C-alpha positions as CSV (number, residue, x, y, z in Angstrom):
1,M,-16.9,11.6,16.4
2,K,-13.7,13.2,16.1
3,P,-10.4,12.3,18.1
4,H,-8.4,15.6,17.4
5,F,-8.1,16.6,21.2
6,F,-6.7,13.5,21.7
7,F,-3.3,15.0,20.0
8,K,-3.3,18.3,21.6
9,G,-2.6,19.9,25.1
10,K,0.3,19.0,27.3
11,L,-0.2,15.4,26.7
12,S,3.0,13.9,25.2
13,R,2.3,13.3,21.5
14,E,3.5,9.5,22.1
15,E,1.5,9.3,24.9
16,S,-1.9,10.5,22.9
17,A,-1.0,7.9,20.2
18,S,-0.5,5.3,22.6
19,A,-3.8,6.0,24.4
20,F,-5.5,5.8,20.7
21,L,-4.1,2.8,19.8
22,A,-5.0,1.0,23.5
23,T,-8.7,2.5,22.8
24,L,-8.8,0.6,19.2
25,L,-7.1,-2.8,21.0
26,E,-10.0,-3.2,23.6
27,Q,-12.9,-1.8,22.1
28,R,-12.5,-3.1,18.7
29,P,-11.9,-7.3,18.3
30,D,-11.9,-6.8,14.6
31,F,-8.6,-4.3,14.8
32,R,-6.9,-7.3,17.4
33,S,-7.8,-9.6,14.7
34,F,-6.3,-7.0,12.0
35,L,-3.2,-6.8,13.7
36,F,-2.1,-10.2,14.6
37,S,-3.3,-11.1,10.7
38,S,-0.9,-8.3,9.8
39,L,2.0,-9.9,11.8
40,E,1.4,-13.3,10.5
41,L,0.5,-14.6,14.2
42,A,-2.2,-16.7,15.1
43,E,-4.8,-14.4,17.3
44,P,-4.9,-15.8,20.8
45,D,-8.2,-17.3,22.5
46,G,-10.0,-15.6,25.1
47,D,-10.8,-12.3,26.7
48,C,-8.2,-9.7,26.7
49,R,-7.3,-7.1,29.2
50,V,-5.6,-3.8,27.6
51,T,-3.2,-1.3,30.1
52,V,-1.2,1.6,29.5
53,E,2.0,2.4,30.9
54,D,2.8,-0.4,32.6
55,K,6.2,-0.8,34.2
56,D,7.3,2.0,31.4
57,V,6.0,-0.1,28.7
58,D,3.3,1.9,26.4
59,I,0.7,-0.8,26.0
60,K,0.5,-4.3,27.4
61,V,-2.4,-6.7,26.2
62,D,-2.8,-10.1,28.6
63,Y,-4.6,-12.9,27.1
64,P,-4.6,-14.9,30.1
65,T,-6.8,-17.7,28.8
66,D,-3.9,-18.6,26.3
67,K,-1.2,-17.2,28.5
68,V,-0.1,-14.6,26.2
69,T,1.4,-11.3,26.8
70,V,1.7,-8.7,24.0
71,L,4.4,-5.5,24.8
72,I,3.8,-2.5,22.3
73,E,6.0,0.0,22.5
74,N,4.6,2.6,19.9
75,K,7.1,5.8,18.2
76,V,5.8,8.5,16.5
77,R,9.1,10.5,16.0
78,P,12.1,9.3,14.3
79,G,14.6,10.3,17.2
80,S,12.9,9.0,20.0
81,L,14.1,5.2,19.3
82,Q,16.2,4.1,22.2
83,Q,18.6,1.2,22.1
84,Y,17.9,-1.9,24.1
85,Q,14.4,-0.5,24.7
86,L,12.5,-3.8,23.5
87,V,15.6,-6.1,25.4
88,R,14.7,-4.1,28.8
89,Y,10.7,-4.7,28.6
90,Y,11.0,-8.0,27.4
91,E,13.3,-9.3,30.2
92,S,11.2,-7.3,32.7
93,E,8.3,-8.9,31.7
94,R,10.0,-12.5,31.5
95,R,10.9,-12.0,35.3
96,A,7.4,-11.4,36.1
97,N,5.7,-13.6,34.0
98,A,7.8,-16.5,33.5
99,D,5.5,-18.9,31.8
100,S,3.7,-16.4,29.4
101,R,4.4,-16.4,25.9
102,I,5.9,-12.5,25.0
103,V,4.8,-11.4,21.8
104,S,6.8,-7.9,21.4
105,I,5.6,-5.1,18.8
106,L,7.4,-2.1,17.8
107,V,4.9,0.6,15.9
108,G,7.0,3.0,14.4
109,P,6.7,5.9,12.1
110,G,8.1,4.7,9.2
111,E,8.6,1.4,6.5
112,G,12.0,0.6,8.1
113,A,12.2,2.5,11.7
114,G,12.7,0.1,14.6
115,T,14.4,-2.5,12.7
116,N,17.7,-2.7,14.6
117,E,15.6,-2.7,17.6
118,V,13.9,-5.7,17.0
119,G,16.8,-7.6,15.8
120,R,18.8,-6.8,19.1
121,L,15.9,-8.5,20.7
122,R,15.5,-11.0,18.2
123,T,19.2,-11.9,18.8
124,H,19.3,-11.7,22.4
125,S,20.7,-14.7,24.1
126,Q,17.8,-14.9,26.6
127,F,15.2,-14.9,23.9
128,R,13.3,-18.0,23.4
129,P,11.8,-19.7,20.3
130,T,8.2,-19.7,21.4
131,D,8.4,-15.7,21.9
132,S,8.5,-13.6,18.7
133,A,9.6,-9.8,18.3
134,H,8.2,-7.7,15.1
135,R,8.1,-4.0,14.3
136,V,5.3,-2.5,12.2
137,S,4.4,1.0,11.0
138,W,1.5,3.1,11.7
139,R,0.9,3.4,7.7
140,L,-0.1,-0.2,7.8
141,L,-2.1,0.0,11.0
142,A,-4.3,2.6,9.0
143,Q,-5.2,0.2,6.5
144,F,-7.3,-0.7,9.4
145,G,-9.3,2.7,8.8
146,E,-10.0,1.3,5.0
147,L,-11.4,-1.9,6.3
148,I,-14.3,-0.2,8.3
149,Q,-17.8,-0.4,6.7
150,Q,-19.4,3.3,5.8
151,E,-22.2,2.7,8.2
152,D,-19.8,2.0,10.9
153,R,-20.4,4.4,13.9
154,D,-16.4,4.1,14.7
155,K,-15.4,5.1,11.2
156,E,-14.8,8.9,12.1
157,F,-12.8,8.0,15.0
158,V,-10.8,5.7,13.3
159,R,-9.4,7.3,10.3
160,G,-9.3,11.0,12.1
161,G,-7.0,9.1,14.8
162,F,-4.7,7.7,12.1
163,D,-4.7,11.2,10.4
164,C,-3.9,13.0,13.0
165,I,-1.1,10.7,14.0
166,F,0.4,11.1,10.8
167,T,0.4,15.0,10.9
168,I,2.6,14.3,14.2
169,I,5.2,12.4,12.1
170,E,5.3,14.6,9.5
171,N,5.9,17.9,11.6
172,A,8.4,15.7,13.8
173,T,10.3,14.7,10.5
174,E,9.8,17.9,9.2
175,E,12.0,19.2,12.0
176,K,14.5,16.5,11.9
177,Y,14.8,16.6,8.5
178,P,14.5,20.4,7.1
179,L,13.8,21.2,3.6
180,V,17.0,22.7,2.9
181,G,20.4,21.6,1.0
182,G,18.6,20.1,-2.0
183,R,15.9,18.5,0.2
184,E,13.4,21.1,-1.3
185,I,14.0,20.0,-4.5
186,A,13.6,16.5,-4.1
187,Q,9.8,17.2,-2.0
188,E,9.1,19.5,-5.2
189,I,9.9,16.5,-7.8
190,A,7.8,14.2,-5.6
191,Q,5.0,16.8,-4.9
192,N,4.7,17.3,-8.4
193,V,4.5,13.7,-9.4
194,L,1.5,12.9,-6.6
195,R,-0.6,16.0,-7.9
196,A,-0.2,14.4,-11.4
197,L,-1.2,11.4,-10.1
198,E,-4.1,12.8,-8.2
199,Q,-5.4,14.4,-11.5
200,D,-5.0,11.1,-13.9
201,Y,-6.5,8.7,-11.4
202,P,-9.3,10.8,-9.3
203,G,-11.1,7.7,-8.3
204,I,-7.6,6.7,-5.9
205,R,-6.9,8.3,-3.0
206,F,-2.8,9.4,-2.4
207,G,-1.0,9.9,0.5
208,F,2.4,11.3,0.8
209,W,5.4,10.6,3.3
210,R,8.5,11.9,4.1
211,A,11.4,10.0,5.6
212,K,15.2,10.7,6.1
213,D,16.4,9.7,2.2
214,C,13.2,9.5,0.2
215,F,9.7,10.6,-0.2
216,N,6.8,8.0,-1.1
217,I,3.4,8.5,-2.6
218,Y,1.0,5.6,-2.3
219,S,-2.4,4.5,-2.8
220,I,-4.8,4.6,0.2
221,G,-7.6,1.9,0.2
222,T,-7.1,-0.2,-3.0
223,D,-6.6,-3.8,-3.1
224,V,-3.1,-3.8,-4.0
225,T,-1.0,-0.9,-2.2
226,V,1.1,0.8,-4.9
227,Y,4.1,2.9,-3.9
228,V,6.3,5.7,-5.9
229,D,9.3,6.6,-4.6
230,L,11.9,9.2,-4.8
231,A,14.8,8.2,-3.1
232,F,18.7,10.0,-2.7
233,R,21.4,9.5,-0.4
234,T,22.2,11.6,2.3
235,E,24.6,12.4,5.3
236,N,25.0,10.5,8.1
237,K,24.9,13.4,10.6
238,E,21.3,15.3,11.2
239,P,20.0,17.1,9.4
240,C,21.2,14.4,7.1
241,M,21.9,16.8,4.1
242,T,21.1,15.2,0.3
243,L,24.5,14.5,-1.2
244,E,23.7,14.9,-4.6
245,I,21.3,17.1,-5.0
246,P,23.4,21.0,-5.4
247,D,20.7,22.6,-7.7
248,R,17.5,21.8,-10.0
249,Q,19.8,20.9,-13.1
250,H,21.7,18.2,-11.3
251,V,19.4,15.8,-9.2
252,T,21.1,12.2,-8.7
253,A,18.5,9.8,-7.3
254,I,17.0,6.5,-7.2
255,L,13.7,6.3,-9.1
256,R,11.6,3.6,-7.8
257,T,8.0,1.8,-8.0
258,Q,6.6,-1.4,-5.7
259,F,3.2,-2.7,-4.8
260,A,1.8,-5.2,-2.3
261,L,-1.5,-6.8,-1.6
262,S,-2.9,-4.8,1.3
263,A,-5.4,-5.7,3.8
264,K,-8.5,-4.7,2.2
265,G,-7.3,-7.0,-1.1
266,K,-6.6,-10.0,1.4
267,K,-10.5,-10.2,2.2
268,N,-11.4,-10.2,-1.3
269,P,-11.1,-13.9,-2.7
270,A,-10.6,-12.8,-6.0
271,T,-8.0,-10.5,-5.7
272,R,-6.1,-12.5,-3.2
273,Q,-6.5,-15.5,-6.2
274,K,-5.3,-13.3,-8.9
275,W,-2.3,-12.0,-6.1
276,H,-1.3,-15.7,-5.5
277,H,-0.6,-16.6,-9.2
278,M,1.6,-13.3,-9.5
279,C,3.5,-14.3,-6.9
280,Q,4.1,-18.3,-7.9
281,D,6.0,-16.5,-10.8
282,G,8.6,-14.2,-8.9
283,E,8.3,-11.4,-11.0
284,A,5.6,-9.0,-13.1
285,E,6.5,-7.2,-15.9
286,I,5.1,-3.3,-15.9
287,L,4.7,-2.3,-19.8
288,S,6.9,1.2,-20.2
289,S,7.9,0.3,-16.5
290,G,10.4,-2.7,-16.0
291,K,10.3,-5.8,-14.5
292,H,9.1,-6.0,-10.5
293,Q,11.0,-8.7,-8.9
294,L,9.5,-10.1,-6.1
295,E,11.0,-9.4,-2.6
296,G,9.2,-10.7,0.5
297,K,5.2,-9.5,0.0
298,W,6.5,-6.9,-2.2
299,F,7.0,-6.3,-6.0
300,K,9.7,-4.0,-6.6
301,Y,11.4,-2.2,-9.5
302,E,13.9,1.0,-9.4
303,T,16.3,2.6,-11.2
304,P,19.1,5.3,-10.7
305,V,18.8,8.3,-12.3
306,S,21.1,11.8,-13.0
307,G,19.5,14.7,-15.0
308,D,17.4,18.0,-14.2
309,A,14.3,18.1,-12.1
310,V,11.8,18.5,-14.9
311,V,12.7,15.3,-16.5
312,L,13.4,13.2,-13.3
313,E,9.8,14.3,-12.4
314,R,8.2,13.0,-15.9
315,Q,10.3,9.7,-15.3
316,L,8.7,9.5,-12.4
317,A,5.2,10.0,-13.1
318,D,5.4,7.9,-15.9
319,M,6.9,4.8,-13.9
320,G,3.6,5.7,-11.4
321,R,1.3,5.9,-14.2
322,S,2.3,2.3,-15.4
323,V,2.4,0.2,-12.8
324,I,-1.2,2.2,-11.6
325,T,-2.4,1.5,-15.1
326,S,-1.3,-2.3,-15.3
327,L,-2.7,-3.4,-12.0
328,R,-5.9,-1.4,-12.6
329,H,-7.7,-5.1,-12.6
330,L,-6.7,-5.3,-9.0
331,L,-7.4,-1.7,-7.6
């Protein structure tokens, strides 16, 4: 069963995404468990009730047994974030259900989208220590699709739904950050690196992501998620033109590789044990690339570069190969 009609017609794209997400929350207990595990929260006990567009909140999940209310705000467009939106919903819920513990979640289109908004709620004067606020990306939620067994009848619906949402995000990002003023050169570099990695590692699926100041290549369905990034400086004012890519012969950027244990990897005891040993060292030496330092849950390495686009492309591809080859025993 394909979900593509959820995302067509006159229904807004964020409403469609909310309907898809609410469907998973209501009908897939394992998705609820996955969400709470991803946020490192204990899942509330008892049955839950899922509602959409309740007092302007995109999705609300009530657990009456444990007296927990989850408020979920979904964003698929980079420009749709509103200041103090989470604060308003939190204050309204506190007034309506003062004895419930509140978990606020912002689902954003990119890795950093919504961080400031979550921070505003956490530092709000009325925010209780028993409550919590979190941001999570659609890309992280999509890892659930990789955990579904082949014979699961919902597999096509779940993976297809996330694919539709990624298409919406990609189109919205292209509208907001057009491929002009050097961004088209950066994308060409990143896409050539993607093609090189796909050719060298046919057994690994890769995804491609665009953001304001970077292009990301990432592995899909692996026990360890690997990112290969091309980052660059941009203007603050939209359309956020690149500042240091005047032409193909003069590209100034940051090449970055990073990797972390995926949701799939957490379910593999052997991989989890090896990952734990790596984290104890706090760094990982990647041959022909560099020493990756542990920052939170991610091992990261980056290097600033300037030069011809072809040279940078070759260097970034080599960095990606070094990381993937070094981690093959975990992937």
